[in-house]
C-alpha positions in Angstrom: -22.2 -14.7 -35.2 -20.6 -11.2 -34.3 -17.2 -11.0 -33.1 -17.0 -7.3 -32.4 -16.0 -8.0 -28.7 -13.5 -10.8 -29.9 -10.0 -10.0 -28.7 -7.0 -12.4 -27.8 -9.5 -15.4 -28.1 -11.9 -14.4 -25.3 -14.4 -11.8 -25.4 -14.2 -8.4 -23.7 -16.6 -9.4 -21.0 -14.6 -12.6 -20.2 -11.5 -10.7 -20.5 -12.7 -7.9 -17.9 -13.9 -10.7 -15.7 -10.4 -12.4 -15.7 -8.6 -9.2 -14.9 -11.0 -8.5 -12.0 -10.5 -12.1 -10.5 -6.6 -11.6 -10.8 -7.1 -8.5 -9.1 -9.2 -9.7 -6.2 -6.9 -13.0 -5.9 -3.9 -10.9 -5.8 -5.4 -8.6 -3.2 -6.0 -11.6 -1.0 -2.4 -12.5 -1.4 -1.2 -9.1 -0.2 -3.7 -9.1 2.9 -2.5 -12.6 3.9 1.2 -12.0 3.7 0.4 -8.3 5.6 -1.9 -9.6 8.4 -0.7 -13.2 8.7 3.0 -12.6 10.1 4.2 -12.3 13.9 1.7 -11.1 16.2 -1.3 -13.1 14.4 -3.6 -12.2 17.4 -3.2 -8.4 17.2 -3.3 -8.0 13.4 -6.0 -10.8 13.1 -8.2 -8.3 15.5 -7.6 -5.2 13.4 -8.1 -7.2 10.1 -11.4 -8.2 11.7 -12.4 -4.8 12.6 -11.9 -3.4 9.2 -13.7 -5.9 7.4 -16.9 -3.6 7.3 -15.4 -0.3 6.6 -15.9 0.7 3.2 -16.7 4.7 3.6 -14.3 6.9 2.2 -13.4 8.6 5.4 -13.0 5.0 7.2 -10.9 4.1 4.5 -8.7 7.2 4.7 -8.1 6.5 8.2 -7.2 3.1 7.3 -4.4 3.9 4.8 -3.4 7.8 5.1 -4.7 8.3 1.9 -5.9 11.8 1.4 -6.8 11.9 -2.6 -10.4 11.7 -2.7 -10.2 10.8 -6.7 -7.8 7.9 -5.8 -10.1 6.7 -3.0 -13.1 6.8 -4.9 -11.6 4.7 -7.7 -10.2 2.2 -5.3 -13.9 1.6 -3.7 -15.3 1.4 -7.2 -13.1 -1.4 -7.8 -14.3 -3.2 -4.8 -11.3 -2.8 -2.5 -11.7 -3.1 1.0 -10.3 -1.5 3.7 -8.0 -4.1 4.5 -6.4 -4.3 1.3 -6.1 -0.5 0.9 -4.2 -0.4 4.4 -1.6 -3.0 3.1 -1.5 -1.1 -0.5 -0.4 2.1 1.1 1.6 0.9 4.4 4.0 -1.7 2.8 6.2 0.8 0.9 6.4 2.9 4.1 7.3 -0.3 6.0 10.0 -1.4 3.3 11.6 2.1 3.1 11.7 2.1 7.0 13.9 -1.2 7.2 16.0 -0.3 4.3 18.9 0.2 6.3 18.4 -3.1 8.1 17.0 -1.6 11.5 14.9 1.2 12.8 16.1 3.1 15.9 13.9 4.7 18.3 14.1 8.3 17.2 13.5 7.2 13.5 10.4 5.1 14.4 9.0 8.3 16.3 10.0 10.4 13.3 8.4 8.3 11.1 5.0 7.9 12.9 5.2 11.8 13.3 5.5 12.1 9.8 2.7 9.7 8.7 0.4 11.7 11.5 1.4 14.7 9.4 0.2 13.0 6.1 -3.5 12.0 7.5 -2.5 8.9 9.1 -3.8 9.8 12.6 -2.8 8.3 15.9 -5.3 5.9 17.3 -6.6 4.8 13.8 -6.1 1.0 12.5 -3.8 2.1 10.1 -1.9 4.0 12.4 -1.8 1.1 14.7 -0.4 -1.3 11.7 2.2 0.9 10.9 3.5 1.3 14.6 3.2 -2.7 14.8 5.1 -3.3 11.6 7.9 -0.8 12.8 8.9 -3.3 15.5 9.4 -6.3 13.4 11.1 -6.8 9.8 8.8 -8.0 7.0 9.7 -10.9 5.0 10.5 -10.3 1.1 7.5 -12.2 0.6 5.4 -9.2 1.5 7.1 -6.8 -0.8 6.7 -9.4 -3.8 2.8 -9.7 -3.1 2.5 -5.7 -3.2 4.4 -5.4 -6.3 1.9 -8.3 -8.1 -0.8 -6.4 -6.7 0.1 -2.9 -8.1 0.5 -4.2 -11.7 -2.7 -5.8 -11.2 -4.3 -2.8 -9.9 -2.7 -0.3 -12.2 -4.0 -2.4 -15.3 -7.6 -1.4 -14.1 -6.7 2.3 -13.8 -6.5 5.2 -16.6 -3.3 7.0 -17.0 -4.3 9.8 -14.8 -5.7 7.6 -12.0 -2.5 5.4 -12.1 -0.4 8.7 -11.7 -2.3 10.0 -8.5 -1.8 6.6 -6.8 1.7 6.4 -7.7 2.2 9.9 -6.5 0.2 9.2 -3.5 2.2 6.1 -2.4 5.5 7.1 -3.7 5.4 10.6 -1.7 4.3 8.8 1.5 7.3 6.6 1.1 9.8 9.5 0.5 8.2 11.2 3.2 9.1 8.2 5.7 13.0 8.4 4.1 13.0 12.1 4.8 11.3 11.5 8.5 14.2 9.3 9.4 17.0 11.1 7.6 16.0 14.3 9.1 15.9 13.4 12.8 19.4 11.4 12.3 20.9 15.1 11.4 21.4 14.1 7.8 18.4 15.5 6.0 18.6 13.1 3.1 17.6 9.8 1.8 20.7 6.9 2.3 21.3 5.0 -0.7 19.6 1.7 0.8 16.4 3.8 1.1 16.7 5.0 -2.5 17.1 1.5 -3.8 13.7 0.7 -2.3 12.0 3.7 -3.5 13.3 3.0 -7.0 11.7 -0.4 -6.6 8.5 1.1 -5.2 8.5 3.5 -8.4 9.1 0.5 -11.0 6.2 -1.2 -9.4 4.1 1.1 -11.3 5.4 1.2 -14.9 2.8 0.3 -17.3 
């Protein structure tokens, strides 16, 4: 009997399937937290609309991600627009709420910055971000995001993980500097720095 694929008590194929299942389960948990909070009716409508979106351009509009290599890899792993939108937007949302509240001028600056990064006004991703900037998320949403990032990173090689990290962390830093800039400080606050550090730590391998 050949055992060349035996590893850790299970075959490579079994282990790969278990990893895939874990990624899918955590993705569903992230989606549930992201789409099933307050204002469920509106979020549910957007979620249903995004269910069938799977082209690179549709995913770009849902998430604001601009790196084609990252998007292509996420598509190859079977990620849907819903999951990719939550994956990219949750860090932005938590940085925005790091200080406990969002002023109108901060909200405007963040949305303008997101638009400049490719999250176009009128797209599903832009609407989701706009909606979340009106209500503070729960800690469970961030925890689900961290859990998902760890499962997803395990499916990526070092270069893919680096590109994904740079894309998401860069977007989150844009939010922090947008808010700081509009208020005249032009720098990231201590609370925002803590959230950014936590976001980056989720990618540790």
